[in-house]
FISE-336065 format. One line per 8 residues: number of its first residue (from 0); their letters; for each residue y, x, z of C-alpha. Coordinates in steps of 0.25 Angstrom, whole numbers, plus 5000, padded with zeros to 4 digits. Layout:
# residues N
NUM> a> Y X Z  ... .
END
This chain:
# residues 69
0> mpllfasi> 4999 4999 5000  5013 5006 4997  5022 5009 5008  5032 4999 5003  5026 4987 5009  5025 4995 5023  5032 4985 5031  5044 4988 5041 .
8> gdevtiks> 5037 4997 5053  5024 5000 5047  5020 5014 5051  5010 5018 5039  5003 5028 5032  5005 5034 5018  4990 5033 5011  4997 5041 4997 .
16> iggapdvk> 5010 5043 4990  5010 5036 4975  5019 5040 4963  5024 5051 4954  5021 5066 4959  5038 5066 4962  5037 5055 4971  5026 5058 4979 .
24> qhlvdlgf> 5033 5071 4980  5044 5066 4985  5038 5056 4995  5029 5069 5002  5042 5074 5003  5048 5065 5012  5034 5063 5020  5027 5053 5013 .
32> tsgatvtv> 5013 5061 5014  4999 5054 5014  4996 5051 5029  5009 5049 5032  5014 5041 5042  5025 5031 5038  5034 5020 5045  5044 5009 5037 .
40> iqkvttgl> 5056 5007 5044  5063 4999 5036  5061 4992 5022  5074 4991 5012  5075 4983 4999  5074 4997 4993  5062 5002 5001  5058 5007 5013 .
48> ivkvkear> 5063 5016 5026  5050 5022 5032  5049 5034 5041  5039 5045 5038  5039 5058 5047  5050 5054 5055  5060 5052 5044  5065 5040 5038 .
56> ialdkgma> 5064 5039 5023  5067 5028 5014  5059 5026 5001  5063 5016 4989  5052 5005 4986  5048 5014 4973  5044 5026 4984  5038 5016 4994 .
64> skvli> 5027 5011 4985  5025 5026 4981  5020 5028 4996  5005 5020 4998  5001 5018 5013 .
END
């Protein structure tokens, strides 16, 4: 299931990252790796605000749909 469909407050584990190689690398650089825990902080009209490795990161809907949980 894509991260985009997680609910506010959900703490989920990343199963895999999809997309083009440059997109995958960008997400990995931000801390989105297989096995990492992500918490959904807020849903906004353009995507999500999540907490990963003690950092808050905003992801648009396209990027959030590439992160599979």
